[in-house]
N, C-alpha and C positions, 0 to 999 in steps of 0.2 A: 406871315410877313415878321420881320425881324429888323435887328440890326445886321450894320456886315459883317459877316463870319459867324451869324447864331448859326448854320449849317440848313440853309432854305433850301441854299439850288441842292445840294445832298439832297434833302429828303423829298425833294422834287424828281431828282433822278433815279433814286429806290422806287417811289412810284412809278415810275416808266418802267426798269429795269425788269423787277418781279410781274407788272403787269402784262408784260413780252414772253419771259423765261419761265413761268408757274402757270401762267391764263393762257397763254398765245393771245395777248392781246394786241395789237399794234397803239403804237405809242409814236407819237410828234412832240418835238424838242426844238420850239423856238426861243432862240436867242439872240442877245440886243447886245454888242458889245464885245464880249469875249470869243475870240477863235473857238472854233470848231477841234482843233488839233489839241489845245490848251485841257478846253470841257472834256474831252474823251480821255488823254493822258489824266488829269487828276482823279475823273472818277475806276480809271480801272486800279490806280491805286488802292480806291475802296473796296475794289471787288466787282467790279461791275466794266464789263467787260460788252460795251455799245456794238464796238466794228463786228462782233459773232453774229450779232442781233439785227445789225444792217444788213449782212452780207441774206441774213434765210428772209431779209422781210420784214423783219419784224418792229422796226426801230426806224424812222428817221432824225435826221437832226440836221436843223437849218437856222444860220446864225444872216442877223438881219443888221442895217445901220441902224441906229439909234438918228429918231428924226431930224429933219435936219431946219424945216420951215411947218407951219399950220401947212401950205399946200399937201403935204407928200402924207399925210392922216388918214386920206380918201384912200390911196394907192397902198397903205397898210393895210388898214381893212379890209379890201380886197385880194391885196398878198395872201394871207388867213385865213380867208374863206377858201381862197382855190385853192391851198395849200392842204384843207379839211376835207377840200371836193372832191378830187384829185389821189389822196392817200388810206382817206377814211378809217383816219382811225378809234379806238373807242376810250383812249388818255393821249390828252394834250398839255403841255408844258410851257407857260408864256413867261419866260425871267429873263429881264423884269420888266416889270411895269413901265416903271418912273422913267429908264432907260429909255422907254419908245417915245413914251410919252410929255416928256419934263419936257419942251416947247411946247403945247398945248394950251396952256391953262385951263381956268378950274370948268370951264363950260364943255370945251371942245371934250374934254379928256374923259367927262363925265360920258359925253354922248357916244367919243368913244368906244369907254368901258360896257357901258348897256349896249352898244349895237355888238360889236364884234366879241365881248367874253360873253353875254349871260345870252340874246338873242340867237346868234349864230350857235353857238356853242349848244343850248340847251335844243333847239331844233338838230341837230345830229345828234342829237343819242350821247356825247361825247360829255364822258369828264375830261372836267379841267383845272388845274391847278394852274393859278397864277402868284406868280411869286413878285412882293412890292417890298420896298422899305418901310420901315419909321423909324420917328427924328431920334436920334438918341438921347435918354433921359427920359422918352416922350412913350407911350402904348399908340400914341397917335399914326397911325400911317402918312408916307406923305401921298399918295398916288388920294386922291380925294373921291371921298363916296363910294369906295372899293367894298367898305363892311359892308354897308346895305345893299350892293346890288350882290353880291357872294351869297350863295346859300348855306357855304361854313366859313367858317375864320379862325386859322390856328397860327397861334404868335408863337415865336422861338424866338426863348432868351438865352446869351451866355452871361453869367455874371463870375466876377473874379472875388475866392474865396478862400484865404488861407493862401493865396499864392497861387491858387491849382481855378482850372476853368469848370464851373459847374454849368451845366444844361438844362433847360427846363421846357418843354414841349407845351403851352397852356391855349384849350381848345374851348375856345369862348363861345361858338357859335356852332351849330350843325342843326341846319334846319331839316324838323320831321323826325328827328331821331335824339334817342335820352342816353346823358352826358353821365355814367355813374362815378369817371372819373376825371375831374377837367383839368389837373396837373399831371404829367408826368415827366417822372426825367428818362432821360436820352443821353448818349455820347456817341463819338462817333469813332469808328474802332478801323484799322486798316485790313483791309482784304476782305468787309466785312457792310463797308458804307456805317449808317445809321443806325443804329439798336436804341429801342425806347424799352421801358420797364415797367410794364403795366402788373400793377397787382394781381396776381394768380389769384381766381377762383378756389373761393374752400372746396367748394362740393367736385370740382375737376379733381380734386386729389386723393386719389386709390388709399384705401385702410392698409395697416400696415401686413403684410404677410406672415399670418397668424399659424400658420401649419410650415415655416421655413424657420424658426427662430435660431439666431449665431451661439451654438456653445461655448463658453467662456470653460478653456480648458483648466480647472482648480474650485473644484466642490464647493470652501467656504463660503467663495466669491459669487458663486452662481447661485447659490443660497437665499444671498443676500442682493444681487441685483434681480434675484429672479430672470425669464424669459427675456432675452432679446432678441425683437423679430427686424426680419430685412424691414427699411424701409422706418427704424425708429428713428428720433433724435433723443441725445443723450447731451444735457451740459454737465459740464465736471468744474465742478470748483476751490481751483487750491488758494493756500494762504499768499500772499504778496509774496515775492523773489525765492517761493518753495517750488519742486518738480511735484511729478507724479511720482509718490513712492515705488522703488522697484518691484514691493508685493503685491502691486496692481499691475504694471506697464509691463514683466515679466511673464504672468500667465499669458496676457493679450497680446505678446510676441509670441507667444507658442502657439494661441489658438491658428493666429493669424498663417504659419507656417503649416501646420498640422491641416486647419479646413482650406489652404492656398484661396487666401482669401486676397485681393488687390484693395492697397492699399493707398490713399492720395494722401500726408500730411500737408498742409499750406499754412506756414507761419509766419504771424504779422507780428514777429517782437528777435527770432534770433535764425541768423541765418543756416543754410542748411549741412554745414558740415558739421557745426556746432551740436547740432544737434542728432548728427548722423556719431559723432564722434563719444555722446552721450548713450546712444542706443547699445554702441558697440564693445560699452564697457560692459553693458550688463549680459550684452548676447556672448560673449567670450564667458561670462565670471558662472553666468548660469549654464552652457553646453547648449547654445541654441545653434541652429542651421543657418551660418550667415550666408550662403552664398544661395539658398532656396529665401534669403528673407530680402535682400537685397534685388531679388525677381519681381517681388509683390509688391513691397513697398516702395514709393517714389514719393521724397520730402524736395518743395520748394520754398522758396523767400518770398515774400513780398512789402516793400517799404509803403506803409499803408498814408504817411506824408508825400509819395510821389504818385500820387493817385486822388480826384476826385472820388464823393464814395459810389458816384455810379458807376465811371472807370472803376474802380477798384469789383465792384461786384459783378462789372463784366468779364475782367480776366479770372477772376475765383470761378464763376460758373464756365469761363471756355476753359481753363484747365481742369476741370471735373469732367468736362463733355470730348477733351479730347481722351484722357486717359480711360473715361468710363469706369472706376473704383465701385468696388461694394461696399468700401468705408470709405466715409470722407471725414481728416482731423484738420479743425479749423481752429489755429493755436493762436492765442496772444489775443482775444479775442477785447479785453481790457484796455487795450491801443485806442481800437477806434472810441469805446466810451469816453478816455478820455479826450480824446481828438473833437469831436463832434456833438453837436449840443442833443440834448437827451432825447427829443423825436425825432431829430434824423437819424440816429440812434439803435432807439425803436424801429423805425422804420425800414433800416436797412436788415435788421437782424428778422424782421418780420417776413419781409420779402424773399432772405436769401433762403428759413427754414421753411416758408413755405413751398419754394419752386423747387426743394432738393426731398420731400416730400411727394412733390408732383411724381418727380422723375423716380420713387423710392430709392433713394440712397441712402442707408444709414449712414448717421453723421456725428460727431461727435466735437461739441464744441469745447474749448481747454481757455479756462479764463483765469486771472490769479487777481482775487477781488475779495472781499466780503458779503456774505449773503446778507442782503439787503434790499429794505424797496428798491433800490435804484435798480437792479438788475432783475426785479421780479418780473418783468416781461423775459427773459431767458428762465426762470422757472417758470413762469405758467406755461408758456410755447411748448418746451420739452415735456419727451413721451417720460424720459427717465433724468431723475437730478441728483446727483454725488457733490457730497462736499466733504473734503477732505479736511481734517483739523491740524494747528500747528502741533509742532513734533513734542512729543512732552518725555521729560528721562523716569525711567521706572527698572531700578534693578540694573543699574547703571550699564542701559542701553536706551536709544530713542523709540519709542513707538507714536505712531497717529493710529488715528480715530475716521475710519470709512463707515460717512452717513450717507445711508441713500435715503434722501428726503422726498421721494415719489419713483415711482415705478408699478409695472403694469398691476403689482399684486395690489398694490392699494397702501398696504399701510408701510407704516417707516420704519427703518430698522435701520444697525449700527453693527459694526467690527471694526476691532484692533486689530492693528497689522499682525501685532504676537501671531495670528490667528492662523495669519498667511503665511508664515515660514515655509510651512511644509511646499505650496507653492510654485516657492521656487525655486524645488531639487526638482521639480518634474512630477 
């Protein structure tokens, strides 16, 4: 149940579509009011081709008129029962209950729900989703007593926050089942439909691949960092307004080219052209093979103000999934910490870091801020934490301090950039 536009029909359609496509289970969709053609076209835009499944005999879509009088209630119940008996579906969706029984009144409506939805569908060993509305601004369903009859109750919410739609799925009831997470963010994605973001379980996360360390092509830097295992999560903290110094980036770029590592960089602050401009100046100055680097390094930019936090996570994870990088760099994390409330930012970071751990993607998170309690979730959740100091002048030249606060070796270490000069020349 939920407000109009909260994603109820998409959720129910996905339930039928995946049942048929993934498990070969027959699905019956009974709709009221909306034409079949319109329903199919909308779902096709969300990646669900019901025409194909209908041709295979796995899906049947039936649209019925809303009740015109109380006399048609019995006929409607008989129609639903007949459809189920003929098609014998494992999954049924009735969308939308208020449209079907709006004229019945409370008493007849309760009888219709009890007889049609509960007794008949339970007897036929069919799992059903009944879609209903809630009153705007409330959680109270328009359909009387439906929460009592149902074995499970899912509330779908779509809130406007910062000018963007934030969607949540709330599991209020599920008979006989433990509900470990009651509130789950979700988004609607073109070509995919509804995408939910349940927090990954930590016991499902594989350990870093200890026999496959990434060898950084700079001895002093390697000695300070220690081993960098595949699947590690690395936080790099730089002063506000300062880029990572070439003494660090140049050896890393050389490592990418030498080891032929696929790298995806997503920036939340700078356009990709601007980042490429900076990288190219270092590549040309220090003799790195630019053609080889461009084959391996993909840079994209996202404007975090254009997405809800759930949509942003979805887009980022989609890009990682499509490109399949060995190293993923998320640049400009400080922007999210300013846009989101602290709890929401922490939830975003912990969810995305856990998902990338599970996928064994080595990830580098770059944020421009100070080392403080505010970013303690980033520090605590990362395997390696590198903090770069503000530049200081010594002997007429600038130098920075590279502090490795956390690593697999266990002890903090530090290195002044002067000792990395030799790595610039390879």
